Each structure stands twice: as C-alpha cells, then as structure tokens.
N, CA, C and O atoms as a CHARMM CRD file, in Angstrom:
* protein
*
  356
    1    1 MET  N     20.61100 225.80600  58.48400 PROA 1      0.00000
    2    1 MET  CA    19.74000 225.37400  57.41100 PROA 1      0.00000
    3    1 MET  C     19.43800 226.56800  56.50800 PROA 1      0.00000
    4    1 MET  O     19.14100 227.65900  56.99500 PROA 1      0.00000
    5    2 SER  N     19.51300 226.36500  55.21100 PROA 2      0.00000
    6    2 SER  CA    19.28000 227.42400  54.24200 PROA 2      0.00000
    7    2 SER  C     17.78900 227.69200  54.06200 PROA 2      0.00000
    8    2 SER  O     16.95500 226.80200  54.22600 PROA 2      0.00000
    9    3 THR  N     17.48100 228.92600  53.72400 PROA 3      0.00000
   10    3 THR  CA    16.09100 229.32500  53.50700 PROA 3      0.00000
   11    3 THR  C     15.75500 229.27400  52.02400 PROA 3      0.00000
   12    3 THR  O     16.55800 229.67400  51.18100 PROA 3      0.00000
   13    4 VAL  N     14.56900 228.78100  51.71600 PROA 4      0.00000
   14    4 VAL  CA    14.02700 228.82600  50.36000 PROA 4      0.00000
   15    4 VAL  C     12.81800 229.74900  50.39000 PROA 4      0.00000
   16    4 VAL  O     12.23300 229.98500  51.44700 PROA 4      0.00000
   17    5 PHE  N     12.44500 230.27200  49.22100 PROA 5      0.00000
   18    5 PHE  CA    11.24200 231.10200  49.17300 PROA 5      0.00000
   19    5 PHE  C     10.60700 231.05300  47.80300 PROA 5      0.00000
   20    5 PHE  O     11.23700 230.67800  46.81400 PROA 5      0.00000
   21    6 ILE  N      9.33700 231.44500  47.76600 PROA 6      0.00000
   22    6 ILE  CA     8.59900 231.60600  46.52600 PROA 6      0.00000
   23    6 ILE  C      7.76400 232.86700  46.65400 PROA 6      0.00000
   24    6 ILE  O      7.13600 233.09700  47.68700 PROA 6      0.00000
   25    7 ALA  N      7.75400 233.69100  45.60500 PROA 7      0.00000
   26    7 ALA  CA     7.01900 234.95800  45.62500 PROA 7      0.00000
   27    7 ALA  C      6.07000 235.01900  44.43100 PROA 7      0.00000
   28    7 ALA  O      6.43300 234.66900  43.30800 PROA 7      0.00000
   29    8 PHE  N      4.85300 235.46700  44.70000 PROA 8      0.00000
   30    8 PHE  CA     3.79800 235.55700  43.68600 PROA 8      0.00000
   31    8 PHE  C      3.24400 236.97200  43.60100 PROA 8      0.00000
   32    8 PHE  O      3.33300 237.75000  44.55000 PROA 8      0.00000
   33    9 GLN  N      2.66900 237.28800  42.44000 PROA 9      0.00000
   34    9 GLN  CA     1.85700 238.49900  42.31700 PROA 9      0.00000
   35    9 GLN  C      0.63900 238.28600  43.20400 PROA 9      0.00000
   36    9 GLN  O      0.16000 237.16200  43.35100 PROA 9      0.00000
   37   10 ARG  N      0.14800 239.34800  43.78500 PROA 10     0.00000
   38   10 ARG  CA    -1.02100 239.24300  44.66700 PROA 10     0.00000
   39   10 ARG  C     -2.29000 239.23700  43.80500 PROA 10     0.00000
   40   10 ARG  O     -2.65700 240.24800  43.20700 PROA 10     0.00000
   41   11 THR  N     -2.95400 238.06400  43.75700 PROA 11     0.00000
   42   11 THR  CA    -4.21200 237.91000  43.02600 PROA 11     0.00000
   43   11 THR  C     -5.16000 237.05100  43.86100 PROA 11     0.00000
   44   11 THR  O     -4.75000 236.46800  44.86500 PROA 11     0.00000
   45   12 ASP  N     -6.41100 236.97400  43.45200 PROA 12     0.00000
   46   12 ASP  CA    -7.37700 236.13800  44.16400 PROA 12     0.00000
   47   12 ASP  C     -6.97300 234.66800  44.11400 PROA 12     0.00000
   48   12 ASP  O     -7.07500 233.96500  45.11900 PROA 12     0.00000
   49   13 GLU  N     -6.51700 234.20100  42.95700 PROA 13     0.00000
   50   13 GLU  CA    -6.11400 232.80500  42.83200 PROA 13     0.00000
   51   13 GLU  C     -4.89800 232.50400  43.70600 PROA 13     0.00000
   52   13 GLU  O     -4.81400 231.43200  44.30500 PROA 13     0.00000
   53   14 VAL  N     -3.96600 233.43600  43.78100 PROA 14     0.00000
   54   14 VAL  CA    -2.77100 233.25200  44.60400 PROA 14     0.00000
   55   14 VAL  C     -3.14400 233.13000  46.08000 PROA 14     0.00000
   56   14 VAL  O     -2.47100 232.42000  46.82700 PROA 14     0.00000
   57   15 ARG  N     -4.17700 233.79300  46.49800 PROA 15     0.00000
   58   15 ARG  CA    -4.60700 233.69100  47.89600 PROA 15     0.00000
   59   15 ARG  C     -4.85100 232.22100  48.26000 PROA 15     0.00000
   60   15 ARG  O     -4.43300 231.77100  49.32600 PROA 15     0.00000
   61   16 ALA  N     -5.51800 231.48000  47.38700 PROA 16     0.00000
   62   16 ALA  CA    -5.78400 230.05900  47.63500 PROA 16     0.00000
   63   16 ALA  C     -4.49700 229.23500  47.58400 PROA 16     0.00000
   64   16 ALA  O     -4.30700 228.32600  48.39200 PROA 16     0.00000
   65   17 ILE  N     -3.62200 229.55000  46.64300 PROA 17     0.00000
   66   17 ILE  CA    -2.34700 228.83800  46.53700 PROA 17     0.00000
   67   17 ILE  C     -1.53100 229.03200  47.81300 PROA 17     0.00000
   68   17 ILE  O     -0.96700 228.07500  48.34500 PROA 17     0.00000
   69   18 VAL  N     -1.46900 230.25900  48.29700 PROA 18     0.00000
   70   18 VAL  CA    -0.69900 230.55400  49.51100 PROA 18     0.00000
   71   18 VAL  C     -1.33500 229.88700  50.73000 PROA 18     0.00000
   72   18 VAL  O     -0.61400 229.39200  51.59600 PROA 18     0.00000
   73   19 GLU  N     -2.64700 229.86200  50.81800 PROA 19     0.00000
   74   19 GLU  CA    -3.30700 229.16000  51.91700 PROA 19     0.00000
   75   19 GLU  C     -2.89900 227.68900  51.91400 PROA 19     0.00000
   76   19 GLU  O     -2.64100 227.11300  52.97100 PROA 19     0.00000
   77   20 ALA  N     -2.84200 227.08700  50.74200 PROA 20     0.00000
   78   20 ALA  CA    -2.44100 225.68400  50.62900 PROA 20     0.00000
   79   20 ALA  C     -0.98500 225.49900  51.05200 PROA 20     0.00000
   80   20 ALA  O     -0.66000 224.55500  51.77200 PROA 20     0.00000
   81   21 ILE  N     -0.11800 226.39100  50.60800 PROA 21     0.00000
   82   21 ILE  CA     1.29900 226.31100  50.97500 PROA 21     0.00000
   83   21 ILE  C      1.45800 226.41600  52.48400 PROA 21     0.00000
   84   21 ILE  O      2.20200 225.64000  53.08400 PROA 21     0.00000
   85   22 MET  N      0.77500 227.35700  53.09600 PROA 22     0.00000
   86   22 MET  CA     0.89700 227.55300  54.53700 PROA 22     0.00000
   87   22 MET  C      0.35600 226.34200  55.30600 PROA 22     0.00000
   88   22 MET  O      0.89600 225.98100  56.35200 PROA 22     0.00000
   89   23 GLN  N     -0.68900 225.72800  54.80100 PROA 23     0.00000
   90   23 GLN  CA    -1.24600 224.53000  55.45200 PROA 23     0.00000
   91   23 GLN  C     -0.25200 223.37500  55.38700 PROA 23     0.00000
   92   23 GLN  O     -0.07800 222.65700  56.37200 PROA 23     0.00000
   93   24 ASP  N      0.39300 223.18900  54.25400 PROA 24     0.00000
   94   24 ASP  CA     1.29500 222.05000  54.06200 PROA 24     0.00000
   95   24 ASP  C      2.71200 222.28900  54.58400 PROA 24     0.00000
   96   24 ASP  O      3.51100 221.35400  54.63800 PROA 24     0.00000
   97   25 ASN  N      3.03000 223.51100  54.96300 PROA 25     0.00000
   98   25 ASN  CA     4.36300 223.87000  55.45900 PROA 25     0.00000
   99   25 ASN  C      4.22000 224.66600  56.75200 PROA 25     0.00000
  100   25 ASN  O      4.37600 225.88700  56.73600 PROA 25     0.00000
  101   26 PRO  N      3.92700 224.00200  57.87000 PROA 26     0.00000
  102   26 PRO  CA     3.62300 224.70000  59.12100 PROA 26     0.00000
  103   26 PRO  C      4.70500 225.65800  59.61100 PROA 26     0.00000
  104   26 PRO  O      4.38200 226.61500  60.31400 PROA 26     0.00000
  105   27 GLY  N      5.96100 225.44400  59.27200 PROA 27     0.00000
  106   27 GLY  CA     7.02500 226.33000  59.71600 PROA 27     0.00000
  107   27 GLY  C      7.28400 227.50300  58.78700 PROA 27     0.00000
  108   27 GLY  O      8.15700 228.32800  59.05900 PROA 27     0.00000
  109   28 ALA  N      6.54100 227.58800  57.69900 PROA 28     0.00000
  110   28 ALA  CA     6.75100 228.66000  56.71200 PROA 28     0.00000
  111   28 ALA  C      6.31000 230.00800  57.28000 PROA 28     0.00000
  112   28 ALA  O      5.43100 230.08900  58.13800 PROA 28     0.00000
  113   29 GLN  N      6.94700 231.06000  56.77300 PROA 29     0.00000
  114   29 GLN  CA     6.60800 232.41900  57.19000 PROA 29     0.00000
  115   29 GLN  C      6.07600 233.18900  55.98200 PROA 29     0.00000
  116   29 GLN  O      6.62300 233.10400  54.88300 PROA 29     0.00000
  117   30 LEU  N      5.02300 233.92500  56.20300 PROA 30     0.00000
  118   30 LEU  CA     4.36500 234.68900  55.15100 PROA 30     0.00000
  119   30 LEU  C      4.80200 236.14100  55.21600 PROA 30     0.00000
  120   30 LEU  O      4.78900 236.75300  56.28400 PROA 30     0.00000
  121   31 ASP  N      5.19100 236.69100  54.07200 PROA 31     0.00000
  122   31 ASP  CA     5.58800 238.09300  53.95500 PROA 31     0.00000
  123   31 ASP  C      4.68800 238.72500  52.89300 PROA 31     0.00000
  124   31 ASP  O      4.88100 238.50700  51.69700 PROA 31     0.00000
  125   32 GLU  N      3.69700 239.51300  53.34400 PROA 32     0.00000
  126   32 GLU  CA     2.74000 240.11900  52.42900 PROA 32     0.00000
  127   32 GLU  C      3.12300 241.56700  52.13000 PROA 32     0.00000
  128   32 GLU  O      3.35400 242.36100  53.04100 PROA 32     0.00000
  129   33 GLN  N      3.18600 241.89000  50.86400 PROA 33     0.00000
  130   33 GLN  CA     3.50000 243.23200  50.38500 PROA 33     0.00000
  131   33 GLN  C      2.30800 243.72300  49.55000 PROA 33     0.00000
  132   33 GLN  O      1.44200 242.92500  49.19100 PROA 33     0.00000
  133   34 PRO  N      2.25500 245.01600  49.23900 PROA 34     0.00000
  134   34 PRO  CA     1.11800 245.50700  48.45800 PROA 34     0.00000
  135   34 PRO  C      0.90800 244.80200  47.11500 PROA 34     0.00000
  136   34 PRO  O     -0.23900 244.56300  46.73600 PROA 34     0.00000
  137   35 GLY  N      1.96300 244.46300  46.38800 PROA 35     0.00000
  138   35 GLY  CA     1.80800 243.86500  45.06800 PROA 35     0.00000
  139   35 GLY  C      2.23700 242.41700  44.98300 PROA 35     0.00000
  140   35 GLY  O      2.12600 241.79300  43.92700 PROA 35     0.00000
  141   36 MET  N      2.72800 241.87700  46.09100 PROA 36     0.00000
  142   36 MET  CA     3.19800 240.49600  46.05700 PROA 36     0.00000
  143   36 MET  C      3.04400 239.83600  47.41500 PROA 36     0.00000
  144   36 MET  O      2.83700 240.48800  48.43900 PROA 36     0.00000
  145   37 VAL  N      3.15200 238.52100  47.38100 PROA 37     0.00000
  146   37 VAL  CA     3.15400 237.73400  48.61300 PROA 37     0.00000
  147   37 VAL  C      4.30100 236.73900  48.48200 PROA 37     0.00000
  148   37 VAL  O      4.47100 236.09800  47.44500 PROA 37     0.00000
  149   38 LYS  N      5.08500 236.62000  49.55100 PROA 38     0.00000
  150   38 LYS  CA     6.27300 235.76800  49.55100 PROA 38     0.00000
  151   38 LYS  C      6.17400 234.79500  50.71400 PROA 38     0.00000
  152   38 LYS  O      5.79400 235.17300  51.82200 PROA 38     0.00000
  153   39 VAL  N      6.52000 233.53700  50.45100 PROA 39     0.00000
  154   39 VAL  CA     6.52600 232.51800  51.48700 PROA 39     0.00000
  155   39 VAL  C      7.96700 232.03900  51.65300 PROA 39     0.00000
  156   39 VAL  O      8.59000 231.57300  50.70000 PROA 39     0.00000
  157   40 ASN  N      8.48700 232.15900  52.87300 PROA 40     0.00000
  158   40 ASN  CA     9.84200 231.72100  53.21900 PROA 40     0.00000
  159   40 ASN  C      9.74800 230.45600  54.06800 PROA 40     0.00000
  160   40 ASN  O      8.83500 230.30600  54.88000 PROA 40     0.00000
  161   41 ALA  N     10.70800 229.54800  53.86800 PROA 41     0.00000
  162   41 ALA  CA    10.74100 228.33200  54.67500 PROA 41     0.00000
  163   41 ALA  C     12.18200 227.89900  54.88100 PROA 41     0.00000
  164   41 ALA  O     13.02300 228.05600  53.99600 PROA 41     0.00000
  165   42 ALA  N     12.45300 227.36200  56.04100 PROA 42     0.00000
  166   42 ALA  CA    13.78600 226.84800  56.32800 PROA 42     0.00000
  167   42 ALA  C     13.92600 225.46500  55.70400 PROA 42     0.00000
  168   42 ALA  O     13.18500 224.54100  56.03800 PROA 42     0.00000
  169   43 GLY  N     14.88000 225.33900  54.79900 PROA 43     0.00000
  170   43 GLY  CA    15.22800 224.04200  54.23200 PROA 43     0.00000
  171   43 GLY  C     14.41600 223.54000  53.06500 PROA 43     0.00000
  172   43 GLY  O     14.98300 223.13800  52.04900 PROA 43     0.00000
  173   44 ARG  N     13.07700 223.55300  53.18300 PROA 44     0.00000
  174   44 ARG  CA    12.23600 222.91000  52.16700 PROA 44     0.00000
  175   44 ARG  C     10.84500 223.53800  52.17700 PROA 44     0.00000
  176   44 ARG  O     10.31700 223.89800  53.22900 PROA 44     0.00000
  177   45 LEU  N     10.26200 223.66300  50.98200 PROA 45     0.00000
  178   45 LEU  CA     8.90700 224.17700  50.84800 PROA 45     0.00000
  179   45 LEU  C      8.19100 223.33000  49.79600 PROA 45     0.00000
  180   45 LEU  O      8.72500 223.10300  48.71000 PROA 45     0.00000
  181   46 VAL  N      6.98600 222.86600  50.11700 PROA 46     0.00000
  182   46 VAL  CA     6.23400 221.98600  49.22000 PROA 46     0.00000
  183   46 VAL  C      4.90600 222.63600  48.85200 PROA 46     0.00000
  184   46 VAL  O      4.20200 223.17400  49.70700 PROA 46     0.00000
  185   47 VAL  N      4.57400 222.57500  47.55600 PROA 47     0.00000
  186   47 VAL  CA     3.25500 222.97900  47.06800 PROA 47     0.00000
  187   47 VAL  C      2.59100 221.70200  46.56300 PROA 47     0.00000
  188   47 VAL  O      3.05800 221.09400  45.59900 PROA 47     0.00000
  189   48 LYS  N      1.50600 221.29800  47.21300 PROA 48     0.00000
  190   48 LYS  CA     0.81200 220.06600  46.83400 PROA 48     0.00000
  191   48 LYS  C     -0.41600 220.39900  45.99800 PROA 48     0.00000
  192   48 LYS  O     -1.25600 221.21100  46.38600 PROA 48     0.00000
  193   49 ARG  N     -0.49700 219.75200  44.84700 PROA 49     0.00000
  194   49 ARG  CA    -1.61800 219.97500  43.93200 PROA 49     0.00000
  195   49 ARG  C     -2.95500 219.70900  44.63200 PROA 49     0.00000
  196   49 ARG  O     -3.89000 220.49900  44.49800 PROA 49     0.00000
  197   50 ALA  N     -3.05000 218.62200  45.36500 PROA 50     0.00000
  198   50 ALA  CA    -4.31400 218.25700  46.01800 PROA 50     0.00000
  199   50 ALA  C     -4.78400 219.33000  46.99700 PROA 50     0.00000
  200   50 ALA  O     -5.97700 219.62500  47.06800 PROA 50     0.00000
  201   51 THR  N     -3.86300 219.90700  47.74400 PROA 51     0.00000
  202   51 THR  CA    -4.23700 220.94100  48.71200 PROA 51     0.00000
  203   51 THR  C     -4.67400 222.21600  47.99900 PROA 51     0.00000
  204   51 THR  O     -5.63700 222.85900  48.41700 PROA 51     0.00000
  205   52 VAL  N     -3.97500 222.58700  46.92800 PROA 52     0.00000
  206   52 VAL  CA    -4.37300 223.77100  46.15400 PROA 52     0.00000
  207   52 VAL  C     -5.75800 223.54600  45.56100 PROA 52     0.00000
  208   52 VAL  O     -6.59000 224.45300  45.58400 PROA 52     0.00000
  209   53 GLU  N     -6.02000 222.35500  45.03000 PROA 53     0.00000
  210   53 GLU  CA    -7.34900 222.05700  44.47600 PROA 53     0.00000
  211   53 GLU  C     -8.43200 222.18400  45.54200 PROA 53     0.00000
  212   53 GLU  O     -9.51700 222.70100  45.27400 PROA 53     0.00000
  213   54 GLU  N     -8.13800 221.71700  46.73300 PROA 54     0.00000
  214   54 GLU  CA    -9.08700 221.82200  47.85200 PROA 54     0.00000
  215   54 GLU  C     -9.40700 223.28700  48.15100 PROA 54     0.00000
  216   54 GLU  O    -10.56600 223.64500  48.35900 PROA 54     0.00000
  217   55 LYS  N     -8.38200 224.12200  48.17000 PROA 55     0.00000
  218   55 LYS  CA    -8.57100 225.55100  48.48300 PROA 55     0.00000
  219   55 LYS  C     -9.26500 226.29700  47.34300 PROA 55     0.00000
  220   55 LYS  O    -10.08500 227.18200  47.58600 PROA 55     0.00000
  221   56 LEU  N     -8.93500 225.93700  46.09600 PROA 56     0.00000
  222   56 LEU  CA    -9.53500 226.61400  44.93600 PROA 56     0.00000
  223   56 LEU  C    -10.94200 226.09500  44.61900 PROA 56     0.00000
  224   56 LEU  O    -11.77000 226.81400  44.06000 PROA 56     0.00000
  225   57 GLY  N    -11.19700 224.83300  44.98700 PROA 57     0.00000
  226   57 GLY  CA   -12.49100 224.23000  44.66200 PROA 57     0.00000
  227   57 GLY  C    -12.59000 223.79500  43.21500 PROA 57     0.00000
  228   57 GLY  O    -13.68600 223.72200  42.65800 PROA 57     0.00000
  229   58 ARG  N    -11.44200 223.50400  42.59400 PROA 58     0.00000
  230   58 ARG  CA   -11.42800 223.04600  41.19400 PROA 58     0.00000
  231   58 ARG  C    -10.12000 222.31100  40.92600 PROA 58     0.00000
  232   58 ARG  O     -9.19800 222.34100  41.74100 PROA 58     0.00000
  233   59 ASP  N    -10.05300 221.65300  39.77200 PROA 59     0.00000
  234   59 ASP  CA    -8.81100 221.00700  39.36200 PROA 59     0.00000
  235   59 ASP  C     -7.73900 222.06600  39.16800 PROA 59     0.00000
  236   59 ASP  O     -8.03400 223.19700  38.78100 PROA 59     0.00000
  237   60 PHE  N     -6.49500 221.69600  39.43900 PROA 60     0.00000
  238   60 PHE  CA    -5.38300 222.63600  39.33400 PROA 60     0.00000
  239   60 PHE  C     -4.16000 221.90800  38.80600 PROA 60     0.00000
  240   60 PHE  O     -3.74700 220.88800  39.35700 PROA 60     0.00000
  241   61 ASP  N     -3.58800 222.43400  37.74500 PROA 61     0.00000
  242   61 ASP  CA    -2.32600 221.93700  37.19800 PROA 61     0.00000
  243   61 ASP  C     -1.23300 222.81400  37.79500 PROA 61     0.00000
  244   61 ASP  O     -1.30800 224.03800  37.68600 PROA 61     0.00000
  245   62 LEU  N     -0.22800 222.22600  38.41700 PROA 62     0.00000
  246   62 LEU  CA     0.82200 223.02000  39.06200 PROA 62     0.00000
  247   62 LEU  C      1.50700 223.98500  38.09900 PROA 62     0.00000
  248   62 LEU  O      2.09000 224.97500  38.54000 PROA 62     0.00000
  249   63 GLN  N      1.45000 223.71900  36.80600 PROA 63     0.00000
  250   63 GLN  CA     2.03100 224.63700  35.83000 PROA 63     0.00000
  251   63 GLN  C      1.31100 225.98900  35.83700 PROA 63     0.00000
  252   63 GLN  O      1.90400 227.00300  35.47000 PROA 63     0.00000
  253   64 GLU  N      0.04500 226.01500  36.25000 PROA 64     0.00000
  254   64 GLU  CA    -0.70900 227.26900  36.34500 PROA 64     0.00000
  255   64 GLU  C     -0.06200 228.23900  37.33200 PROA 64     0.00000
  256   64 GLU  O     -0.18900 229.45600  37.19400 PROA 64     0.00000
  257   65 MET  N      0.62300 227.69700  38.31400 PROA 65     0.00000
  258   65 MET  CA     1.26400 228.50800  39.34500 PROA 65     0.00000
  259   65 MET  C      2.30000 229.45400  38.73700 PROA 65     0.00000
  260   65 MET  O      2.51400 230.55500  39.24400 PROA 65     0.00000
  261   66 HSD  N      2.94100 229.02100  37.65300 PROA 66     0.00000
  262   66 HSD  CA     4.00200 229.81200  37.03200 PROA 66     0.00000
  263   66 HSD  C      3.49700 231.14500  36.46400 PROA 66     0.00000
  264   66 HSD  O      4.27000 232.09400  36.33200 PROA 66     0.00000
  265   67 VAL  N      2.22600 231.21600  36.13500 PROA 67     0.00000
  266   67 VAL  CA     1.63800 232.46000  35.60600 PROA 67     0.00000
  267   67 VAL  C      1.71100 233.57800  36.64400 PROA 67     0.00000
  268   67 VAL  O      1.84500 234.75100  36.29500 PROA 67     0.00000
  269   68 HSD  N      1.62100 233.20900  37.91400 PROA 68     0.00000
  270   68 HSD  CA     1.59000 234.17700  39.00600 PROA 68     0.00000
  271   68 HSD  C      2.94700 234.37900  39.68000 PROA 68     0.00000
  272   68 HSD  O      3.10400 235.26200  40.52300 PROA 68     0.00000
  273   69 LEU  N      3.90800 233.56700  39.30500 PROA 69     0.00000
  274   69 LEU  CA     5.22000 233.54500  39.95000 PROA 69     0.00000
  275   69 LEU  C      6.05400 234.77400  39.61000 PROA 69     0.00000
  276   69 LEU  O      6.15500 235.16500  38.44700 PROA 69     0.00000
  277   70 ILE  N      6.65200 235.38200  40.63800 PROA 70     0.00000
  278   70 ILE  CA     7.59200 236.49200  40.43200 PROA 70     0.00000
  279   70 ILE  C      9.01600 235.95800  40.48500 PROA 70     0.00000
  280   70 ILE  O      9.80100 236.18200  39.56400 PROA 70     0.00000
  281   71 THR  N      9.34800 235.25300  41.55800 PROA 71     0.00000
  282   71 THR  CA    10.68900 234.70600  41.72300 PROA 71     0.00000
  283   71 THR  C     10.65500 233.60100  42.76500 PROA 71     0.00000
  284   71 THR  O      9.67700 233.43500  43.49300 PROA 71     0.00000
  285   72 LEU  N     11.74400 232.85400  42.81700 PROA 72     0.00000
  286   72 LEU  CA    11.87300 231.81600  43.83000 PROA 72     0.00000
  287   72 LEU  C     13.34500 231.59500  44.12000 PROA 72     0.00000
  288   72 LEU  O     14.21500 232.03000  43.36600 PROA 72     0.00000
  289   73 SER  N     13.61000 230.91500  45.22200 PROA 73     0.00000
  290   73 SER  CA    14.97700 230.61700  45.62800 PROA 73     0.00000
  291   73 SER  C     15.03000 229.17800  46.10900 PROA 73     0.00000
  292   73 SER  O     14.32500 228.80600  47.04700 PROA 73     0.00000
  293   74 GLY  N     15.86100 228.37000  45.47200 PROA 74     0.00000
  294   74 GLY  CA    16.00400 226.96700  45.81400 PROA 74     0.00000
  295   74 GLY  C     16.01100 226.12900  44.56400 PROA 74     0.00000
  296   74 GLY  O     15.65700 226.60600  43.48500 PROA 74     0.00000
  297   75 ASN  N     16.40900 224.88900  44.70100 PROA 75     0.00000
  298   75 ASN  CA    16.36900 223.95100  43.59400 PROA 75     0.00000
  299   75 ASN  C     14.96400 223.39200  43.49100 PROA 75     0.00000
  300   75 ASN  O     14.33200 223.09500  44.50400 PROA 75     0.00000
  301   76 ILE  N     14.47600 223.24700  42.27000 PROA 76     0.00000
  302   76 ILE  CA    13.10500 222.79000  42.02700 PROA 76     0.00000
  303   76 ILE  C     13.08000 221.30300  41.72100 PROA 76     0.00000
  304   76 ILE  O     13.88000 220.80700  40.92700 PROA 76     0.00000
  305   77 ASP  N     12.15500 220.59600  42.35600 PROA 77     0.00000
  306   77 ASP  CA    11.84300 219.21000  42.03900 PROA 77     0.00000
  307   77 ASP  C     10.33100 219.18900  41.84100 PROA 77     0.00000
  308   77 ASP  O      9.57300 219.39800  42.78900 PROA 77     0.00000
  309   78 GLU  N      9.89800 218.93800  40.61700 PROA 78     0.00000
  310   78 GLU  CA     8.48100 219.10800  40.29400 PROA 78     0.00000
  311   78 GLU  C      7.94400 217.89600  39.54300 PROA 78     0.00000
  312   78 GLU  O      8.61000 217.35200  38.66100 PROA 78     0.00000
  313   79 ASP  N      6.73400 217.48000  39.90300 PROA 79     0.00000
  314   79 ASP  CA     6.01200 216.47500  39.13300 PROA 79     0.00000
  315   79 ASP  C      4.54400 216.89600  39.08300 PROA 79     0.00000
  316   79 ASP  O      4.21600 218.02800  39.43900 PROA 79     0.00000
  317   80 ASP  N      3.66900 216.01200  38.65100 PROA 80     0.00000
  318   80 ASP  CA     2.25700 216.37800  38.51500 PROA 80     0.00000
  319   80 ASP  C      1.56000 216.63900  39.84500 PROA 80     0.00000
  320   80 ASP  O      0.54100 217.32700  39.88300 PROA 80     0.00000
  321   81 ASP  N      2.10300 216.09200  40.94400 PROA 81     0.00000
  322   81 ASP  CA     1.42800 216.17600  42.23800 PROA 81     0.00000
  323   81 ASP  C      2.01800 217.17900  43.22100 PROA 81     0.00000
  324   81 ASP  O      1.33600 217.61400  44.14900 PROA 81     0.00000
  325   82 GLN  N      3.28700 217.55000  43.02300 PROA 82     0.00000
  326   82 GLN  CA     3.88300 218.50800  43.95400 PROA 82     0.00000
  327   82 GLN  C      5.03800 219.26400  43.32400 PROA 82     0.00000
  328   82 GLN  O      5.67300 218.81200  42.37100 PROA 82     0.00000
  329   83 PHE  N      5.28000 220.42400  43.89400 PROA 83     0.00000
  330   83 PHE  CA     6.35100 221.32900  43.50000 PROA 83     0.00000
  331   83 PHE  C      7.16600 221.54900  44.77000 PROA 83     0.00000
  332   83 PHE  O      6.64700 222.07400  45.75400 PROA 83     0.00000
  333   84 VAL  N      8.44300 221.14900  44.75600 PROA 84     0.00000
  334   84 VAL  CA     9.26800 221.21400  45.96000 PROA 84     0.00000
  335   84 VAL  C     10.45800 222.13400  45.71000 PROA 84     0.00000
  336   84 VAL  O     11.14600 222.02500  44.69500 PROA 84     0.00000
  337   85 LEU  N     10.68600 223.03900  46.65300 PROA 85     0.00000
  338   85 LEU  CA    11.89000 223.89100  46.65200 PROA 85     0.00000
  339   85 LEU  C     12.76800 223.44900  47.80400 PROA 85     0.00000
  340   85 LEU  O     12.30000 223.31500  48.93500 PROA 85     0.00000
  341   86 ALA  N     14.03600 223.22300  47.52000 PROA 86     0.00000
  342   86 ALA  CA    15.00400 222.86100  48.56800 PROA 86     0.00000
  343   86 ALA  C     16.40100 223.11300  48.02300 PROA 86     0.00000
  344   86 ALA  O     16.61600 223.08300  46.81100 PROA 86     0.00000
  345   87 TRP  N     17.34000 223.35700  48.90800 PROA 87     0.00000
  346   87 TRP  CA    18.73600 223.49400  48.48800 PROA 87     0.00000
  347   87 TRP  C     19.37400 222.13100  48.55800 PROA 87     0.00000
  348   87 TRP  O     19.34900 221.47400  49.59900 PROA 87     0.00000
  349   88 LYS  N     19.94600 221.70800  47.45300 PROA 88     0.00000
  350   88 LYS  CA    20.66900 220.41800  47.41900 PROA 88     0.00000
  351   88 LYS  C     22.13600 220.70400  47.64600 PROA 88     0.00000
  352   88 LYS  O     22.77400 221.39600  46.85200 PROA 88     0.00000
  353   89 HSD  N     22.66300 220.17800  48.71700 PROA 89     0.00000
  354   89 HSD  CA    24.06000 220.44700  49.07100 PROA 89     0.00000
  355   89 HSD  C     24.95500 219.34500  48.59400 PROA 89     0.00000
  356   89 HSD  O     26.16700 219.39900  48.80300 PROA 89     0.00000
C-alpha cells in the first residue's frame, strides 16, 4: 500500500488541524520538525471539516488549510466537508 502525506508550517492553528487529522486517521503517523509538522498515512488520509471545527472551536473552511500547507503527496479529492489524499491506481 502506498503512503500519502501532508505537511504544514508549525502554527497554533495547525496544531488543531493536526489533532483533527490524527483523530480521524487512527493509523496515521506524526512527524514533528522544528518548523513543520507532517502526517503520513498508508493508503488514505482524510481531513474532516467538522472535526477541525470541533478542535478549533469555530467555523472552518477547508480552503483555509492551504494557507499553512507546505507540501503533500497523493491525489486530492476535496469538497466542502472533507479533504482526502489517496493514490488512485
């Protein structure tokens, strides 16, 4: 199974986003660096708007995530409620 990942600049807002990602993707692995945080997952990684809103305590548009994004690996499938990374074979 191929690995996908998403990497963000390390900020206070990203902390909540990453907490949400880790909650919704139990098999994901967290790689924390001084200036960035990267989440790796086998096969598929999902970012759910509702979970991020719960962690942030406010409304959240998934497009806001792109402001903090450094890089990612995988094919993107995105709508208003979730952002999914997966390799389509």
